C-alpha positions as CSV (number, residue, x, y, z in Angstrom):
1,M,29.1,9.6,40.2
2,A,29.6,6.2,41.8
3,R,32.9,5.2,43.3
4,E,33.4,2.6,40.5
5,Q,32.8,5.2,37.8
6,I,35.3,7.6,39.4
7,A,37.9,4.8,39.6
8,E,37.3,3.9,36.0
9,S,37.5,7.5,34.8
10,K,41.0,7.7,36.3
11,I,42.3,4.7,34.2
12,H,44.1,5.9,31.1
13,L,43.6,3.5,28.2
14,T,46.9,2.5,26.6
15,L,47.3,2.0,22.9
16,A,48.2,-1.6,23.4
17,Q,44.9,-2.2,25.3
18,Y,42.9,-0.4,22.6
19,Q,44.6,-2.5,19.9
20,E,43.8,-5.8,21.7
21,R,40.1,-4.9,22.0
22,A,39.8,-3.4,18.5
23,T,41.3,-6.4,16.8
24,A,39.0,-8.7,18.7
25,A,36.2,-7.2,16.7
26,N,38.0,-7.4,13.4
27,Q,35.7,-9.5,11.1
28,F,38.4,-9.6,8.4
29,K,41.1,-11.0,10.6
30,G,43.5,-13.4,8.7
31,A,41.5,-13.2,5.5
32,P,43.5,-12.9,2.2
33,E,41.7,-9.6,1.4
34,A,41.9,-8.2,5.0
35,I,44.5,-5.5,4.4
36,D,42.7,-4.2,1.3
37,Q,39.3,-4.2,2.9
38,L,40.5,-2.5,6.0
39,R,42.4,0.2,4.0
40,F,39.2,0.8,2.0
41,G,37.3,1.1,5.2
42,F,39.8,3.6,6.6
43,F,39.7,5.7,3.4
44,G,35.9,5.6,3.5
45,E,35.8,6.9,7.1
46,V,38.2,9.8,6.3
47,G,35.9,10.6,3.3
48,G,32.9,10.5,5.7
49,L,34.6,13.0,8.0
50,L,35.2,15.3,5.1
51,S,31.7,15.0,3.9
52,G,30.3,15.6,7.4
53,V,32.3,18.7,8.0
54,K,32.1,20.1,4.4
55,K,33.2,23.6,5.4
56,S,36.4,24.5,7.2
57,H,35.1,26.2,10.4
58,R,35.4,25.6,14.1
59,D,31.9,26.5,15.3
60,L,30.2,23.1,15.1
61,G,27.1,22.3,17.0
62,P,26.7,19.2,19.3
63,A,25.5,17.0,16.4
64,E,28.4,18.0,14.2
65,K,30.9,17.4,16.9
66,A,29.4,14.0,17.7
67,N,29.8,13.2,14.0
68,V,33.5,14.2,14.1
69,R,34.0,12.0,17.1
70,E,32.3,9.0,15.5
71,E,34.1,9.4,12.1
72,L,37.5,9.8,13.8
73,G,36.8,6.9,16.1
74,D,35.9,4.6,13.2
75,A,39.0,5.8,11.3
76,L,41.1,5.0,14.3
77,W,39.6,1.5,14.5
78,Y,40.5,0.8,10.9
79,L,43.9,2.3,11.3
80,T,44.5,0.0,14.3
81,T,43.3,-3.1,12.5
82,V,45.4,-2.2,9.5
83,T,48.3,-1.9,11.8
84,A,47.6,-5.4,13.3
85,E,47.2,-7.0,9.8
86,Y,50.7,-5.6,9.0
87,G,52.0,-7.4,12.1
88,L,52.8,-4.1,13.8
89,R,52.0,-2.6,17.2
90,L,49.8,0.4,17.6
91,E,52.2,1.5,20.4
92,D,55.0,1.8,17.9
93,V,52.8,3.7,15.6
94,G,51.9,6.0,18.5
95,T,55.5,6.6,19.3
96,L,56.2,7.8,15.8
97,A,53.0,9.9,15.9
98,L,54.2,11.7,19.0
99,T,57.6,12.3,17.5
100,E,55.8,13.7,14.3
101,L,53.6,16.0,16.5
102,Q,56.6,17.3,18.4
103,R,58.4,18.1,15.0
104,R,55.3,19.9,13.8
105,F,55.0,22.0,16.9
106,G,58.8,22.5,17.3
107,L,59.0,20.7,20.6
108,G,61.8,18.5,21.9
109,R,60.1,16.9,24.9
110,E,60.7,13.3,25.8
111,H,57.8,10.9,25.8
112,K,56.9,7.3,26.7
113,T,57.6,4.5,24.4
114,V,56.2,1.7,26.7
115,G,52.7,1.9,28.2
116,L,51.8,4.8,25.9
117,T,48.3,6.2,26.6
118,F,46.0,8.3,24.5
119,H,46.2,11.0,27.2
120,E,49.8,11.6,26.2
121,F,48.5,13.0,22.9
122,D,45.9,15.1,24.5
123,G,48.4,16.5,27.0
124,L,50.8,17.5,24.1
125,L,48.0,19.2,22.1
126,A,46.8,21.0,25.2
127,F,50.3,22.3,25.7
128,C,50.3,23.6,22.1
129,H,46.8,25.1,22.3
130,T,48.0,28.6,21.3
131,Q,49.5,27.3,18.1
132,L,46.4,25.2,17.3
133,T,44.3,28.4,17.3
134,T,46.3,29.7,14.3
135,M,46.0,26.5,12.2
136,S,43.8,26.0,9.2
137,V,41.2,23.3,9.7
138,G,40.8,22.9,5.9
139,Q,44.5,22.5,5.4
140,H,44.8,19.7,8.0
141,L,41.7,17.9,6.6
142,C,43.3,18.0,3.2
143,Q,46.6,16.7,4.7
144,L,44.8,13.8,6.4
145,A,43.0,13.0,3.1
146,S,46.2,13.1,1.1
147,H,48.0,10.7,3.5
148,A,45.0,8.4,3.6
149,G,45.2,8.2,-0.2
150,Q,48.9,7.3,0.1
151,L,47.9,4.3,2.3
152,L,45.2,3.2,-0.1
153,S,47.5,3.5,-3.1
154,R,50.3,1.3,-1.7
155,A,50.9,-1.8,-3.8
156,K,49.9,-4.9,-1.9
157,E,53.0,-6.7,-3.2
158,Q,55.2,-4.1,-1.6
159,D,53.6,-4.7,1.7
160,L,54.0,-8.5,1.5
161,V,57.7,-8.4,0.9
162,G,58.4,-6.9,4.3
163,H,57.9,-3.2,4.0
164,P,54.9,-2.3,6.1
165,P,54.1,1.5,6.1
166,L,55.0,2.1,9.8
167,D,56.1,5.7,9.2
168,L,53.0,6.5,7.2
169,L,50.7,5.0,9.9
170,G,52.4,7.2,12.4
171,I,51.9,10.3,10.3
172,L,48.2,9.4,9.8
173,L,47.7,9.0,13.6
174,A,49.3,12.4,14.1
175,D,46.9,13.9,11.5
176,M,43.9,12.4,13.2
177,V,44.9,13.6,16.6
178,T,45.5,17.1,15.3
179,V,42.2,17.3,13.4
180,G,40.3,16.1,16.5
181,A,42.0,18.9,18.6
182,L,41.1,21.5,16.0
183,F,37.4,20.6,16.6
184,D,38.0,20.5,20.4
185,V,37.6,16.7,20.5
186,T,40.2,14.7,22.5
187,I,41.6,11.4,21.3
188,A,41.0,9.9,24.7
189,D,37.2,10.6,24.4
190,I,37.2,9.4,20.8
191,T,38.7,6.0,21.8
192,K,36.3,5.5,24.8
193,E,33.3,6.2,22.6
194,N,34.6,4.1,19.8
195,L,35.2,1.1,22.2
196,R,31.6,1.4,23.4
197,K,30.4,1.4,19.8
198,F,32.2,-1.6,18.3
199,E,31.9,-3.7,21.5
200,S,28.1,-3.0,21.4
201,R,28.2,-4.2,17.8
202,W,30.7,-7.1,18.0
203,P,30.7,-8.5,21.6
204,A,33.1,-10.8,23.3
205,S,32.0,-14.4,23.2
206,D,31.0,-14.2,26.9
207,A,29.1,-10.9,26.7
208,P,26.0,-11.0,28.9
209,Y,22.5,-10.0,27.8
210,H,21.1,-6.8,29.3
211,P,19.0,-7.6,32.4
212,L,15.2,-8.1,31.7
213,F,13.3,-4.8,32.0
214,D,10.4,-6.4,34.0
215,G,12.6,-8.5,36.3
216,D,11.7,-6.5,39.4
217,R,8.0,-6.2,38.6
218,P,5.2,-8.4,40.1
219,S,4.6,-11.7,38.2
220,I,1.3,-10.3,36.8
221,E,3.3,-7.6,35.0
222,Q,6.0,-9.8,33.7
223,F,6.3,-11.5,30.3
224,P,6.0,-15.2,30.6
225,R,9.5,-16.5,30.4
226,E,8.4,-19.3,28.1
227,F,5.3,-19.3,25.9
228,S,4.1,-20.3,22.4
229,I,2.0,-18.5,19.9
230,R,0.1,-20.3,17.1
231,F,-0.1,-18.4,13.8
232,I,-3.1,-19.9,12.1
233,Q,-3.5,-18.9,8.4
234,R,-7.0,-18.9,7.0
235,L,-8.5,-18.0,3.6
236,T,-11.4,-15.8,2.8
237,P,-13.9,-17.1,0.3
238,D,-12.1,-15.3,-2.5
239,D,-8.7,-17.0,-1.4
240,K,-7.2,-14.0,0.4
241,P,-5.1,-15.2,3.3
242,Y,-5.2,-13.7,6.8
243,V,-3.7,-14.8,10.1
244,V,-5.2,-15.4,13.5
245,Q,-2.9,-15.7,16.6
246,Q,-3.6,-17.9,19.6
247,L,-2.1,-18.2,23.0
248,N,-3.2,-21.2,25.0
249,G,-6.1,-21.6,22.6
250,V,-7.3,-18.0,23.0
251,N,-7.3,-15.6,20.1
252,I,-5.2,-12.5,20.7
253,G,-5.2,-9.3,18.8
254,D,-7.0,-8.7,15.5
255,R,-6.8,-10.9,12.4
256,L,-3.9,-9.7,10.2
257,T,-3.6,-9.4,6.4
258,D,-0.8,-8.1,4.3
259,N,-2.5,-4.7,3.8
260,R,-1.0,-4.6,0.4
261,T,-2.2,-5.4,-3.2
262,Q,0.8,-7.7,-3.8
263,A,1.1,-10.3,-1.0
264,D,4.4,-10.3,0.8
265,G,3.7,-12.2,4.1
266,Y,3.4,-9.1,6.3
267,R,0.4,-10.9,7.9
268,F,3.0,-12.8,10.0
269,H,4.9,-9.7,11.1
270,D,4.0,-10.1,14.8
271,V,6.8,-12.7,14.9
272,F,9.2,-9.7,14.9
273,H,7.7,-8.4,18.1
274,L,8.1,-11.9,19.6
275,A,11.8,-11.8,18.6
276,Y,12.2,-8.5,20.4
277,V,10.7,-10.2,23.5
278,A,13.1,-13.2,23.2
279,H,16.3,-11.2,22.6
280,L,15.6,-7.7,24.1
281,G,13.0,-8.5,26.8
282,W,11.0,-5.7,25.3
283,S,7.9,-5.2,23.2
284,P,5.2,-2.7,24.2
285,V,3.0,-4.3,21.4
286,I,3.1,-7.8,22.9
287,R,2.8,-6.4,26.4
288,G,-0.4,-4.7,25.4
289,L,-1.8,-7.7,23.5
290,L,-1.2,-10.0,26.6
291,K,-2.5,-7.3,29.1
292,L,0.9,-7.2,30.8
293,K,1.4,-3.4,31.0
294,R,3.2,-2.3,34.2
295,K,0.2,-0.5,35.8
296,G,1.9,-0.7,39.2
297,D,4.3,2.0,38.1
298,P,2.5,4.9,36.4
299,D,5.7,6.2,34.8
300,L,6.5,2.9,33.2
301,D,2.9,2.4,32.2
302,E,2.6,5.7,30.5
303,N,6.1,6.3,29.0
304,Q,7.5,2.8,28.4
305,D,4.3,0.7,27.7
306,G,2.1,3.4,26.3
307,A,0.8,4.2,22.8
308,R,3.8,6.1,21.6
309,A,6.2,3.3,22.5
310,M,3.9,0.9,20.6
311,I,3.8,3.1,17.5
312,I,7.6,3.4,17.6
313,E,7.9,-0.4,17.8
314,E,5.5,-0.9,14.9
315,G,7.4,1.7,12.9
316,I,10.7,-0.1,13.5
317,A,9.2,-3.5,12.5
318,T,7.7,-2.0,9.3
319,W,10.8,0.0,8.3
320,I,13.1,-3.0,8.8
321,F,10.6,-5.2,6.9
322,N,10.6,-2.9,3.9
323,H,14.4,-2.8,4.0
324,A,14.7,-6.6,4.3
325,D,12.1,-7.2,1.4
326,R,14.8,-5.9,-1.0
327,R,17.4,-8.2,0.5
328,K,15.6,-11.6,0.4
329,F,14.5,-11.0,4.0
330,F,18.1,-11.4,5.2
331,E,18.3,-15.0,4.1
332,K,22.0,-14.8,3.4
333,T,22.9,-12.4,6.2
334,T,25.0,-14.0,9.0
335,T,25.5,-12.8,12.5
336,G,27.9,-9.9,12.6
337,K,27.1,-8.9,9.0
338,L,23.9,-6.9,9.4
339,E,24.3,-3.4,8.2
340,Y,25.6,-1.1,10.9
341,G,23.6,1.8,9.5
342,L,20.3,-0.1,10.0
343,L,21.2,-0.9,13.6
344,K,22.2,2.7,14.3
345,Q,19.0,4.0,12.9
346,V,17.0,1.6,15.1
347,L,18.9,2.9,18.1
348,D,18.1,6.4,17.2
349,M,14.4,5.6,16.9
350,V,14.3,4.1,20.5
351,D,16.3,6.9,22.1
352,G,14.7,7.8,25.4
353,Y,13.2,4.4,25.9
354,E,14.4,1.6,28.2
355,V,15.4,-0.7,25.3
356,A,18.0,1.9,24.1
357,S,20.3,0.4,26.8
358,C,20.4,-2.9,24.9
359,P,23.6,-3.3,22.8
360,L,23.5,-3.5,19.1
361,W,24.4,-7.2,19.0
362,Q,21.1,-8.0,20.8
363,W,19.2,-6.0,18.2
364,E,21.0,-7.9,15.4
365,R,20.1,-11.3,16.9
366,A,16.5,-10.2,17.4
367,I,16.2,-9.0,13.8
368,L,18.0,-12.0,12.2
369,D,16.2,-14.6,14.3
370,G,12.9,-12.9,13.7
371,F,13.3,-13.0,10.0
372,K,14.5,-16.6,10.1
373,V,11.2,-17.6,11.8
374,F,9.2,-15.3,9.5
375,R,10.5,-17.0,6.4
376,E,9.5,-20.4,7.9
377,L,6.0,-19.1,8.8
378,R,5.5,-17.7,5.3
379,N,6.8,-20.8,3.5
380,S,4.7,-23.1,5.7
381,G,1.5,-21.0,5.7
382,G,1.5,-20.7,9.5
383,G,3.0,-22.5,12.5
384,I,3.8,-22.4,16.2
385,V,6.4,-19.9,17.5
386,H,8.1,-20.8,20.7
387,V,9.7,-18.0,22.8
388,N,12.2,-18.7,25.6
389,M,13.3,-15.5,27.3
390,N,15.7,-17.3,29.7
391,K,17.6,-18.9,26.8
392,H,17.0,-15.9,24.4
393,T,15.6,-18.2,21.7
394,I,12.7,-18.1,19.2
395,D,11.9,-21.3,17.3
396,F,9.4,-22.5,14.7
397,E,7.3,-25.6,14.7
398,P,5.0,-26.4,11.7
399,L,1.3,-26.9,12.1
400,K,-0.2,-30.2,11.1
401,E,-3.5,-28.9,9.8
402,E,-4.0,-27.2,6.4
403,P,-5.3,-23.7,6.2
404,E,-9.1,-23.6,6.2
405,R,-11.4,-21.4,4.1
406,D,-14.1,-19.3,5.6
407,A,-17.6,-20.1,4.7
408,P,-19.2,-17.9,2.1
409,R,-21.2,-15.1,3.6
410,R,-25.0,-15.6,3.3
411,K,-26.6,-13.0,1.1
412,P,-29.3,-11.1,3.0
413,S,-32.8,-11.6,1.7
414,V,-34.2,-8.8,-0.4
415,M,-37.7,-7.5,0.5
416,V,-39.7,-5.6,-2.1
417,G,-42.0,-3.0,-0.8
418,A,-42.9,-2.5,2.8
419,A,-44.4,-5.1,5.2
420,L,-47.2,-4.2,7.6
421,P,-46.6,-4.6,11.3
422,P,-48.2,-7.8,12.7
423,N,-50.9,-5.9,14.6
424,L,-52.1,-4.1,11.5
425,K,-52.4,-7.2,9.3
426,K,-56.0,-8.0,8.3
427,A,-57.6,-11.2,9.5
428,P,-58.4,-13.6,6.7
């Protein structure tokens, strides 16, 4: 472990620090419906936890434990943002939660009220490990669900007249810490993982892009940092459209059709790969089309630029396209609003590949910008797509010429009977 990582691992995250970072990603902040939406979200995450666990047992595998960590982390995020919308401090909620835990375990220890960290909770639960082993997981899950229901059922009018549910929020935090401990998951680990998750999804305004993956490769193995692709739509004699792509006047790749009885514009789908180049610095498909595979490094060439990586990228593009087709190709979806489940599935699909290190917000920009240009290409029947990797942009420019129709194929002449070879023909 590097010295910086060791130093970071010794820093204990305070509840105040977590609240500041969590609320920065709150998309409902200040909205009239914020408290209701956030309470719904909290209740949903608790329900997701119950659904994921299903049976009250301790022997969960790695995947099930990861699910517990994620669901509790998401529930903590909602609890924290609910706390902030009520005008309360998570540190005060945490103080009440520690007091509640001490009551449950019959302790009378003093604890911090200022600068409270999540490690304080883990230390207390570790001290009470023997008692934890005798507790019922099912009972505590039911208790958490019951208290979540109480938060959801509170009348909004009651909250607005100055009676925020501080005590209930403290009890809920105590419930969540206890449930985590029953599954051998610490609240400190939950918060660290949750921070990585929502900051990957909703970045700070100055969040940098991930460094380009071919930045240290020779220029002959790098994507051009600025280039333009012409998408030229043509028609077959029977009026079926197809697309030819050109770079610097040279055709690249095969001509593309929709490959579907009912036309949907999929012939322009290579624009999604170009969006991946612009926002992720990644596209094995485009790297192959432009003959830019990183041959100088056999490992990169085989594992990052090879056929399997291309198949996965095409699979991602097709899967998202089918998903978007039912949502007007994301025409009304704004930045920050793309479904988290979709982004998470994409990240699962690229697990083990270099692009998995890109945060979710880069994927969201690539997807939304790609579909924006796709809609323009489809509506215009072709166009020029400009890619700028330095500025992380992809833009559309219409073509001036109209789509051309291919000339009808000449029918081959039909010969009846067999013709004699020239050397066997009789002289007149």
